[in-house]
N, C-alpha and C positions, 0 to 999 in steps of 0.2 A: 537774575544774574548777579552774583556777588561783586562788590567793588573792592579792588585790591590796591593798596598804596605802598610804595617803597622808594627809597632814594639812596644814592651813593654820594659821599663827599668827594669833591674834586681835589684830591690830594696827590695827583700824579696818575700815571698809567695804571690800568687794571692788570691784575696778574691771574695766574691759574686758580688761586684760592678764591678770588672774586668770581671767576667764571663758574667753577663747580659749586661754590657756596651760595651764589645768588643768581647770576645771569642765566645759567642753564635753566633754572626754575622759572625765571621771569619769562623766558621764551615759551615754556609750556603754558604758563598762566594766561598769556595774552590771547590764546585761542579759546579759553574757556571762561574768562571773566572780563569785567569792565576794569581795565588796568590803568593806573596813573603811576608812571615811573619818572622821578625827577632827579635833577642834579642839585645836590644840597649845597649851593654856593653861599647861602646865609650862614650855614653851620661852619663853613671853613674859616669864617672871620674870627673865630675864637683863637686862631693861631696867627693872625695878622699877616696874611700873604700880601705880596706887592700886587698892584693892579695888573702888571704884565703876567705874573705867575698865575693869578686867579683866572684871567681870561684864557690863557694857554691851557690850564688844567681843565677848565670847563669844556673847551673845544675837544681836548683829547678824550675826556670821558664820553662825550656825545658820540665821537667817532667810534670809540670802543663799544658802546651800547649798540650802535647800528651794525658794526662789523660782526658782533656776536650773534646777531639775528633778531634784535628787536625791530618790530615793524611799526612805523609811525601811523600806518593806516589801521592797525589793529589796537595798539596801545597809545595812550596819551603820554608823549615824552616832552617834558618841559623843564625850564630852569626855575628853581625855587624863587629867585629874585625877580622873575617875570610875574609873580603873583603877589601883589601888595596885600591881597585879602589874607594871606597867610600871616603877614606881620601884624595885621589888625586883630586876628583871632588870637595870636600869640600874646598880644597886650591884654585882651580880655581874660585869657586863661591865667596870666600872671597875677591878675587881681585876686584870684581865688586859689593861688598856690602858696604854700606856707614855707617860710625859711627853713624850719626844722626838717621838713620832709625832703626839701631840695638838697640840704647839706648832708643828708644821710645817703644819697645816691652813690653807689660804689664808683661809678665812672668819674664823678666829681671829685671824690676823695683821692682817686688815683691820679687825676690830672693835677690837682692841687699839690700833690707830692712831687710829681715829675716836672711841673713848671711853676715853682713857687713865686717867680717874678711876674707871672701873668695869670693871676687868678681873677679873671674878669667875670662880670655879671652874666655874659653869654654862656660861660661854662656852667655857672650855677643854674641857669634857667634852660639849659639844653633840653631837659625832658619836656618843658612846656612848649618849646618850639617844635620838637618832634611830635608832640601831641597835636599841635595846630596843623602840621603837615598832613597828619593822618585823618583827623576828623573834619578838616575843611572839605573833604570829599565824602564825608560820612562813610568811611571805609568799614567793611565787615571783616576783612582779613589783611594781615600784615606778615609778609615773609621776613622773619628776623633770625639772626644767629643767636647763639647762647648769650653773647656779651650784650645783646640788646633787650633781653627778656624783661629786665627790671624796668627799662624805659617804657616798654609796651604795657606793663602792669600799671605804670603811672599814667599812661594815656587813658587807660580804662578808668582810673581813679578820677582824672580831670573831667572826662566825659560824663561819668556818673554824678560827679559833684555839680556840674552845670545843670544837669537834668533835675537834681534834687533841689538845688538853690532856687531855680526858677519854676519848679513844679511843672515840668514838661517831660514828655518822653521824646526827646528830640535826637540826641546823638546815639547811634548804635554803640554797643560795647565791642570794640574790635578784638579779634582773637588771632593768635599766631597761626600762620598758614602751615598746615601740615600735609605733606604729600603722601603720608602713610608709608613712608620708606625712610631708611636711614640716610641722612644727608651725607654726602661725601665731604670729608674734611681734609683739605690739602695741607700737609705739614711743610715746614721750612727746610731749606737746604743746609741750615746751620745746626741742625739737630734739635731745634725747638719744635713744639707741637703745632705752631701756627705760621702759615706763610702770610707775610704782611709787609706793607710799605715801610712802616715805622721800625721794623727789625733790621733794616739795612738792605742795600741793593743786592748783595750776594745771597740773601735769604730767599728771594722770590724770583720766579720766572714770569716775566711780563708778556702779555699777549703780543706786544710789538717787538720783543727782543729778536735781534738778528741771529742766524744759526751759530755764528762764531761765539757770540755772547752766551748763548744757551749751553754750548759745549763747555766753555770755560767755567761757567757757574756749576754745572753738574759734576764736572771732573773734580772741582774743589769741594764738593759736598762732604760733610763730615761722615767718616766711617770708622771702623776699628780694625784690629788685626785679624778678625775672623773668628768663627765658632771653634771651640776646642772639643766639643762632644756632640754626637748626633742629636738632632731635634732640640737643640738648645734654644731657650727663649731669646728673642731678639732685643738688644738694647734699643732705646728710643731712636737714636740716630739711624740705625739700620732699619727699624720699623718704618721710618720716614721714607727711605729709599724704596722700600717695597710698596708702601702706600702710593707713592708717585707712579710707580710702575703699574700698579693695579688700575690707576685712573687713565694712564696714557698708552699703555702697551697692549698687545694682543694677549688673550688668556694663556695661550701655549708658551709665550715668552715668559710670562710671570711664573707659570708652573715649572719651567726649565730652571729658573734661578732659585725658586723655593726648594726644589729638589737638591740643587747644588749646595744650598745653605744647610739643609738638614743632613746632608751627607758629608759636611765639613770640607767640601772641595770648591767652594765659591771663590771666584776672583772678582773682587769689587770693581777693579779697573774695567773688566769686560762688561760687567753689569751697567756701570755708569755710561760707557760708550753706547750701549744699546739703548739705554734710557734717554740719552741725549738725542739720538737719531729719532726716536719715537716722539720726543717732545717737539723737535723741529718739524716733523711731519704733521703733528697735531695742530701746531700754531700757524703753519704756513697759510691756510685759507684766511685766517684773521689778518695776517700781515698784508696779504694781497688786497683784501677789501679795505683795510685802513689806508693804504697808499692811494687807492681810488678816491675814497671819501675826503682825505686831507686835501686833495687837489680840486675839490668841488664845493667851494664856499657857497655858491648859489643854492645848491641842494640842502646844505646844512642850515642855511638861513630859512628855507622853506619849511624844513622839519620843525625848527624852533618856533616859527611863527604859527604854524598849524597847532602845535602843542600848546602854545600860549593861549590861543583862542579857545581850544577845547577845555583847558584847565580853568580858564577865566569864567567860562559859562557855568561850570560846576561850582567853583568857589564863590562866585558872585552871588549866586542864589543862596548859598549857606550864610554868607555874611549879611545879606539883606534880612534873612529870617532871624539870625542871631541878634542883630541890632534891635529888631522889633521885640523879640522875647525879653531882652535886657531892659527895654524901655526907651531906646533912642528913636523918637518918631519925629517926622517933619511937621512943622507948624503950617 
């Protein structure tokens, strides 16, 4: 059975993009693989959250994970900060990571441009911490989005470099998890191609958004004045509305509005109203489950403790073996 590792940074509530891009696939994986899914709270420190925000965000992501269908009996769900072995392996990997290669990472260059007053060492060494997260469990597969592919390539580099440096065949070379199908990419409501937290509240539909909030966001979604000729190509913003409808609505609903668009008789107001009701219906089971989980701290504590124990058993063995390979031995 293959080992799969993935994590999500606790930067607020999860949205439909997270669900279709990651969580939906995590739920499939937990039935077929040895899965470790963690909440990447170490990673979030690069943006200096307050302690209250950090704890609240971690709790909300844990609730979202469970509400979406992750099962702590099938997969190991844990907090990154509950695993000091990850920090130790991160240190070992940093000893063999080179400044030039880290400075060339696209995400580091982007962050350095967007937050010039906070170019910290954690941003620079983000790929080594991500590599430590993955190889601490000797993962074979990692489900990653397009924006993380370079980091996964670097994880392979660091794993191979360790093997070469110490003349061992110890860490497997993890590969991107491929479901053999086109992943659903959920676009933003603001006309952009990506639904995300950093793009602003109005861009994303969160799994815990109340119906009134969902209606308001979708009714404000960017559209245009409509097609002027039959079967006209859709501009990006309109393509986005149809992509959302494809993910959330019944096929005949989508077909109805496709036909209306191609025949130049579409009314975007009607389409948005329908899409809003379908989004509300789709997210209702999540909202209900989240309310139950948020009120049950004892259960959440049990889940975290169980995950910590299982993750510690795996990571502890790796670190003991890595220390021995490097040459740290007890007298």
